[in-house]
C-alpha positions as semicolon CSV with decimal commas, in nm:
position;residue;x (nm);y (nm);z (nm)
1;M;-0,970;-5,567;0,390
2;L;-1,215;-5,317;0,234
3;N;-1,353;-5,230;0,578
4;K;-0,999;-5,172;0,707
5;I;-0,916;-4,942;0,414
6;A;-1,244;-4,753;0,464
7;R;-1,166;-4,706;0,836
8;L;-0,815;-4,580;0,756
9;V;-0,947;-4,336;0,497
10;G;-1,216;-4,219;0,738
11;A;-0,963;-4,175;1,017
12;F;-0,737;-3,975;0,783
13;F;-1,013;-3,731;0,689
14;I;-1,133;-3,696;1,048
15;T;-0,775;-3,619;1,156
16;L;-0,741;-3,367;0,873
17;V;-1,066;-3,192;0,972
18;V;-0,958;-3,179;1,338
19;L;-0,619;-3,034;1,245
20;L;-0,779;-2,770;1,021
21;L;-1,025;-2,681;1,296
22;M;-0,740;-2,647;1,545
23;L;-0,552;-2,427;1,298
24;F;-0,851;-2,194;1,259
25;I;-0,900;-2,180;1,636
26;V;-0,534;-2,084;1,686
27;L;-0,538;-1,826;1,405
28;T;-0,863;-1,679;1,538
29;A;-0,714;-1,646;1,886
30;M;-0,406;-1,477;1,741
31;E;-0,592;-1,258;1,489
32;Y;-0,455;-0,906;1,444
33;R;-0,720;-0,675;1,593
34;P;-0,601;-0,313;1,580
35;E;-0,785;-0,039;1,768
36;S;-0,987;0,218;1,576
37;T;-0,703;0,466;1,633
38;E;-0,349;0,398;1,750
39;K;-0,050;0,624;1,802
40;V;0,246;0,548;1,575
41;R;0,607;0,590;1,686
42;I;0,814;0,847;1,495
43;D;1,170;0,725;1,439
44;S;1,487;0,889;1,309
45;L;1,861;0,848;1,329
46;A;2,015;1,024;1,627
47;E;2,218;1,274;1,424
48;D;1,928;1,381;1,198
49;T;1,779;1,733;1,220
50;F;1,452;1,847;1,064
51;D;1,306;2,174;0,943
52;S;0,948;2,294;0,910
53;P;0,783;2,417;0,589
54;E;0,646;2,771;0,559
55;V;0,350;2,918;0,374
56;G;0,473;2,948;0,017
57;S;0,694;2,641;0,042
58;T;0,686;2,388;-0,241
59;I;0,657;2,028;-0,121
60;K;0,778;1,728;-0,322
61;V;0,586;1,410;-0,238
62;M;0,654;1,063;-0,372
63;S;0,416;0,765;-0,348
64;W;0,516;0,408;-0,437
65;N;0,373;0,063;-0,374
66;I;0,698;-0,137;-0,362
67;G;0,530;-0,481;-0,389
68;Y;0,707;-0,612;-0,075
69;G;1,027;-0,635;-0,278
70;A;0,907;-0,951;-0,452
71;L;0,688;-0,833;-0,741
72;G;0,947;-0,730;-0,997
73;D;0,936;-0,790;-1,370
74;N;1,001;-1,164;-1,317
75;A;0,677;-1,214;-1,121
76;D;0,319;-1,309;-1,181
77;F;0,073;-1,373;-0,896
78;F;-0,206;-1,625;-0,846
79;M;-0,458;-1,366;-0,717
80;D;-0,430;-1,176;-1,048
81;G;-0,457;-1,482;-1,270
82;G;-0,090;-1,580;-1,267
83;N;0,064;-1,900;-1,135
84;Q;0,314;-1,798;-0,868
85;V;0,272;-1,774;-0,491
86;T;0,639;-1,734;-0,409
87;T;0,730;-1,467;-0,663
88;A;1,100;-1,408;-0,596
89;S;1,407;-1,579;-0,457
90;A;1,584;-1,431;-0,155
91;E;1,849;-1,295;-0,391
92;R;1,588;-1,130;-0,613
93;V;1,420;-0,967;-0,312
94;Q;1,755;-0,814;-0,215
95;E;1,810;-0,699;-0,573
96;N;1,465;-0,541;-0,587
97;M;1,506;-0,370;-0,250
98;Q;1,842;-0,223;-0,349
99;G;1,688;-0,088;-0,671
100;I;1,397;0,059;-0,473
101;I;1,625;0,225;-0,217
102;D;1,848;0,367;-0,491
103;E;1,540;0,518;-0,657
104;L;1,413;0,665;-0,329
105;K;1,748;0,831;-0,267
106;S;1,776;0,973;-0,617
107;R;1,435;1,145;-0,607
108;K;1,510;1,349;-0,292
109;A;1,141;1,390;-0,206
110;D;1,039;1,583;0,105
111;V;0,775;1,323;0,197
112;I;0,755;0,961;0,078
113;F;0,451;0,735;0,102
114;L;0,532;0,364;0,065
115;Q;0,290;0,072;0,055
116;E;0,350;-0,303;0,090
117;V;0,660;-0,279;0,307
118;D;0,730;-0,618;0,470
119;R;0,901;-0,714;0,794
120;F;1,020;-1,075;0,819
121;S;0,737;-1,209;0,599
122;T;0,768;-1,551;0,435
123;R;0,687;-1,404;0,093
124;A;0,984;-1,164;0,119
125;H;1,218;-1,426;0,263
126;H;1,208;-1,268;0,610
127;T;1,369;-0,942;0,499
128;D;1,314;-0,646;0,732
129;E;1,238;-0,397;0,456
130;Q;1,122;-0,127;0,696
131;Q;1,456;-0,130;0,877
132;D;1,659;-0,148;0,556
133;I;1,479;0,157;0,415
134;A;1,499;0,355;0,740
135;E;1,874;0,295;0,776
136;A;1,942;0,384;0,413
137;M;1,737;0,705;0,414
138;D;1,927;0,930;0,652
139;G;1,776;1,273;0,700
140;Y;1,420;1,138;0,724
141;Q;1,182;1,070;1,008
142;T;1,003;0,738;0,951
143;T;0,672;0,590;1,064
144;F;0,519;0,248;1,000
145;A;0,164;0,114;1,042
146;N;0,060;-0,248;0,991
147;N;-0,224;-0,330;0,755
148;F;-0,150;-0,702;0,702
149;K;-0,036;-0,906;1,001
150;V;-0,107;-1,278;1,008
151;R;0,095;-1,545;1,188
152;Y;0,026;-1,794;0,909
153;V;-0,179;-1,770;0,590
154;P;-0,262;-2,136;0,510
155;Y;-0,347;-2,101;0,142
156;P;-0,293;-2,166;-0,151
157;W;-0,015;-2,423;-0,213
158;P;0,259;-2,360;-0,129
159;P;0,095;-2,143;0,141
160;I;0,168;-1,772;0,176
161;G;0,280;-1,829;0,536
162;R;0,370;-1,551;0,778
163;V;0,292;-1,192;0,678
164;D;0,392;-0,874;0,860
165;S;0,338;-0,582;0,623
166;G;0,220;-0,225;0,618
167;I;0,255;0,132;0,499
168;M;0,555;0,353;0,569
169;T;0,597;0,731;0,557
170;L;0,927;0,915;0,543
171;S;0,954;1,291;0,604
172;R;1,236;1,545;0,581
173;F;1,016;1,774;0,789
174;A;0,966;1,757;1,166
175;Q;0,648;1,568;1,252
176;T;0,461;1,617;1,577
177;D;0,223;1,322;1,557
178;S;0,141;1,006;1,363
179;T;-0,182;0,810;1,400
180;R;-0,305;0,482;1,254
181;I;-0,679;0,500;1,173
182;S;-0,851;0,169;1,100
183;L;-1,069;0,143;0,790
184;P;-1,380;-0,076;0,751
185;C;-1,294;-0,441;0,680
186;P;-1,532;-0,599;0,425
187;F;-1,446;-0,960;0,510
188;K;-1,620;-1,192;0,758
189;W;-1,479;-1,480;0,962
190;P;-1,295;-1,698;0,866
191;V;-1,171;-1,511;0,555
192;R;-1,107;-1,205;0,773
193;I;-0,848;-1,391;0,982
194;A;-0,597;-1,418;0,698
195;N;-0,677;-1,089;0,526
196;L;-0,563;-0,729;0,538
197;K;-0,682;-0,484;0,804
198;R;-0,659;-0,165;0,598
199;C;-0,579;0,171;0,753
200;L;-0,482;0,533;0,704
201;M;-0,161;0,669;0,854
202;V;-0,209;1,037;0,934
203;N;0,110;1,237;1,000
204;R;0,116;1,600;1,115
205;I;0,378;1,856;1,014
206;P;0,356;2,206;1,169
207;I;0,368;2,505;0,933
208;E;0,631;2,755;1,047
209;G;0,485;3,080;1,184
210;T;0,122;2,957;1,185
211;K;-0,109;2,732;1,386
212;K;-0,188;2,527;1,077
213;E;-0,052;2,184;0,989
214;L;0,040;1,996;0,676
215;V;-0,155;1,671;0,717
216;M;-0,005;1,382;0,522
217;I;-0,226;1,073;0,478
218;N;-0,066;0,751;0,353
219;L;-0,313;0,485;0,233
220;H;-0,359;0,152;0,059
221;L;-0,727;0,077;0,000
222;E;-0,902;-0,255;-0,059
223;A;-0,820;-0,466;-0,365
224;Y;-0,995;-0,803;-0,371
225;D;-1,340;-0,729;-0,223
226;N;-1,670;-0,710;-0,410
227;G;-1,653;-0,331;-0,425
228;E;-1,838;-0,240;-0,104
229;G;-1,516;-0,228;0,096
230;K;-1,357;0,021;-0,142
231;V;-1,664;0,246;-0,120
232;K;-1,674;0,242;0,262
233;Q;-1,301;0,299;0,292
234;T;-1,311;0,588;0,046
235;R;-1,593;0,749;0,245
236;A;-1,393;0,707;0,566
237;L;-1,095;0,874;0,397
238;L;-1,308;1,168;0,285
239;K;-1,447;1,211;0,638
240;V;-1,096;1,234;0,785
241;M;-0,988;1,479;0,515
242;E;-1,292;1,702;0,563
243;E;-1,229;1,722;0,937
244;E;-0,877;1,848;0,870
245;Q;-0,993;2,089;0,601
246;K;-1,238;2,251;0,845
247;K;-0,943;2,332;1,070
248;G;-0,778;2,518;0,782
249;N;-0,502;2,258;0,749
250;Y;-0,325;2,164;0,427
251;V;-0,415;1,804;0,336
252;I;-0,236;1,561;0,104
253;A;-0,365;1,203;0,082
254;G;-0,169;0,968;-0,138
255;G;-0,102;0,605;-0,211
256;D;-0,248;0,301;-0,381
257;F;-0,623;0,359;-0,408
258;N;-0,682;0,033;-0,598
259;Q;-0,930;0,248;-0,790
260;T;-0,917;0,491;-1,080
261;F;-1,034;0,851;-1,049
262;S;-1,326;0,933;-1,278
263;N;-1,151;1,249;-1,399
264;V;-0,855;1,049;-1,534
265;D;-0,854;0,929;-1,895
266;I;-0,770;0,558;-1,896
267;G;-0,860;0,496;-2,261
268;K;-0,511;0,384;-2,354
269;Y;-0,508;0,127;-2,072
270;P;-0,794;-0,109;-2,166
271;S;-0,889;-0,385;-1,922
272;S;-1,032;-0,732;-1,966
273;E;-1,299;-0,940;-1,794
274;D;-1,040;-1,217;-1,757
275;I;-0,822;-1,020;-1,515
276;W;-0,865;-0,820;-1,196
277;T;-1,060;-0,498;-1,256
278;P;-1,019;-0,188;-1,034
279;G;-1,304;0,018;-0,896
280;K;-1,365;0,384;-0,973
281;I;-1,381;0,689;-0,747
282;D;-1,625;0,950;-0,873
283;A;-1,455;1,289;-0,843
284;K;-1,798;1,449;-0,802
285;D;-1,833;1,276;-0,464
286;F;-1,545;1,491;-0,338
287;G;-1,695;1,820;-0,455
288;K;-1,505;2,135;-0,542
289;D;-1,287;2,142;-0,232
290;W;-1,049;1,870;-0,347
291;N;-0,818;1,798;-0,639
292;L;-0,801;1,430;-0,743
293;L;-0,476;1,372;-0,930
294;M;-0,329;1,090;-1,138
295;D;-0,084;1,124;-1,425
296;N;-0,173;0,889;-1,711
297;S;0,140;0,954;-1,921
298;N;0,260;0,619;-1,784
299;P;0,060;0,347;-1,609
300;T;0,099;0,338;-1,232
301;C;0,057;-0,040;-1,213
302;R;0,069;-0,354;-1,427
303;S;-0,140;-0,668;-1,407
304;L;0,031;-0,968;-1,250
305;D;-0,146;-1,220;-1,470
306;K;0,183;-1,283;-1,650
307;V;0,558;-1,228;-1,612
308;Y;0,650;-0,886;-1,752
309;K;1,012;-0,945;-1,852
310;N;1,044;-1,060;-2,212
311;A;0,666;-1,045;-2,258
312;D;0,507;-0,875;-2,557
313;K;0,414;-0,543;-2,395
314;K;0,112;-0,517;-2,625
315;D;-0,031;-0,823;-2,451
316;C;0,013;-0,677;-2,101
317;Y;-0,255;-0,495;-1,905
318;Y;-0,200;-0,173;-1,713
319;Y;-0,384;0,032;-1,451
320;M;-0,411;0,381;-1,304
321;L;-0,433;0,315;-0,928
322;D;-0,182;0,544;-0,758
323;G;-0,224;0,915;-0,706
324;F;-0,306;1,198;-0,468
325;I;-0,600;1,397;-0,332
326;L;-0,521;1,756;-0,225
327;S;-0,713;2,026;-0,045
328;K;-0,767;2,339;-0,253
329;N;-0,536;2,552;-0,037
330;L;-0,250;2,365;-0,206
331;Q;-0,144;2,475;-0,553
332;V;-0,070;2,180;-0,780
333;D;0,259;2,245;-0,960
334;S;0,311;1,905;-1,124
335;I;0,238;1,534;-1,101
336;K;0,439;1,268;-1,281
337;T;0,423;0,889;-1,303
338;E;0,783;0,775;-1,345
339;N;0,833;0,491;-1,593
340;L;1,065;0,234;-1,430
341;N;0,943;-0,051;-1,652
342;F;0,823;-0,238;-1,342
343;K;1,171;-0,381;-1,286
344;N;1,160;-0,388;-0,905
345;S;0,787;-0,354;-0,837
346;D;0,456;-0,402;-1,015
347;H;0,388;-0,030;-0,952
348;N;0,557;0,282;-1,081
349;P;0,627;0,569;-0,838
350;V;0,423;0,889;-0,866
351;I;0,577;1,225;-0,779
352;L;0,380;1,537;-0,685
353;K;0,496;1,894;-0,640
354;A;0,258;2,132;-0,462
355;T;0,288;2,476;-0,301
356;L;0,130;2,582;0,031
357;N;-0,083;2,885;-0,058
């Protein structure tokens, strides 16, 4: 009897190992492997028309990590020290997305950078957030680039499942080109299979009456690496920006840096060793040709180690992660982190106004 039980247990574990091996083989074969550069389709509604900015124009740019519509004030997340994997019901995702779309419409920005926009992902209950946003935002051209595309993420429990997510840019101005540029991936096989493949999305807007362009760079840099990935990705960003600056173009890079700029005072947002800690971008590494901008009047992000709603806000942790980097031929008029109390996302939107000198 003991020998029979031992054989059954052994057979069970051998079967489990074989199944796991088969899963990794399948996921490896189907791994998302983007090219170093890829052209991105520019979409718009048929009846939309678009203008071009001129020298002297003031541009309003909004950046917002929308937390795939599932990281509202009811959510915590296991990667940040919380307990949840599935962080919202289907109804709550719809509620969050409607709140996000209403906010996007009310701000009337010329250009909008969005991060963590999902398409039919398990974690967002298969909502096509890209399509919902595009259809709601008439008068904008839209572009989308994947940075997280996995047929099935098999961990933790319950598993994350299918993910199809990325960054999305909306523009009231006519765009001539959009390109996805791959960033260095710090993860090795097999972790790499089920992880993000970060990128920049570089969109080009011609400046009326000149040969120059307004170059808009949407980004979402590494979060959960050991720090080397953030450094390499930041260097890659700077290289792209410097190439555009040498052409005399106007450059605005914005999004979720998952890092704090060294020239931003974060004293009123203390961190803890018990939670996720962001990296830091040294403004000196960018020299005098660039303005690194974050507004610390409100935090741009909260920690997901606990549910925010009904929590004692003094016990919550906050970050400065979202902002912009501008070339010096742009005059900074204002930058503002809007306080939405993290109702529909774990990030607050940041709004920039800048003038083309």
